[in-house]
N, C-alpha and C positions, 0 to 999 in steps of 0.2 A: 327891802319889804319893812317896814314897821312892825312890832310885838303886837301890837292892837289886830291889824289884818289880818298878821296870821295865824293869829291864835281864832281869828272870823275864818278863814280860813280848811281851818283844823276841825275846825265845829260842825261846817258846812261838811268837811270830806263824813266825819261820824256818822253823821244824821243821816246822809245819805246812805253810810256803809250799813247802819243800824234799822234804818228801815230795808235794805235787799236781805239781812241775814234773815230780818224776822218775819219779813212774806215767802222769802226759801224755806225756812225753816216752819212756816205753817204747811206749802203747798209741799213739802217731803212729809211731813208727819199725816192728812187729807185728801192727796191725792185731787186734790184743785186749786184751784188761783186766789186768789183772796181781794174781795172785793169791797167797796160800798158794801154791797147788798147783805151786808150779815146787820146789818141795821136793821133789814125791814124784816127781821120774823118775829114780829110782836111782844111782848114784854114778857121776858124771859132772862133767867139770871147769865143764858149763855148772851145774849144781847147784850147786857148792861157788862160783860167782859169783855168784849168786844171794843169799846169804847174804848178804853190803854190802848187796847194794842193798834187801832185804827189813829190813836193821836202822834203815834212813834213809825207807823208803818204808810201812811197816806203819799208821803215821797216820792214813793217809790211805786206805787199803784197810781197815782198823779200821770207820773210820766208813764208809764206803760199806756194805760188807756189812751196817752196823750199819741207817743210816738202810734198806737197801733190805728188811732181815727187819721190819723196824718197820711198813712199807709193806704188803709181799708175805704175809711172816708171821704180821702182828699181835704179833709180840711185848714182852709186857709193859715197862712207861716201865723200869720197876727195871734188866732188864737193859740198855734203851737205856741205861740212866743210868749203869750199871758198862760198858759198854765207851768211851765218851765219856771217863768218868775215865779208866780207864784208857789212849787214845789221847793225851790230852790233856797224862798225863804224862810217855808214850812220846814226842811228840814234844818238850816242854823237854826230856829228856833228849837227845833227838839234837839240838836246837840250841845248847844246849850246847855241846855236846860239838861242833859247826862253827863256832858261833862262838868257841871256844876254839882248834882249829885254824887259824881266820883272822886270830887273836890272836899265835899265835904261830908266824904265815907274815910277819907284819911286815905284814899288808894291810886290820889295822882296829886303829887308838888305843888 
């Protein structure tokens, strides 16, 4: 495996891990699952604070909603696959951003 492919795989895993940790922490604190409905609470500081949270938590939320929909609503395989690819790409990008931020801060070599 090339170093670039290994770096991308690591960024993908970090992105999904970060998303899962954020959503789990949110659910532990507020006793309700996080979702995109956080953006529908009107113009308020709480809504603006939800945007950065959802940017990094979105891969987990997308996969959770997709797998629930596949089980409950019997969604088609194509829809599930498309959502999985979208969540994976989003996770790769957020993981890459997170790793770049750690490197810029000098916490990662």
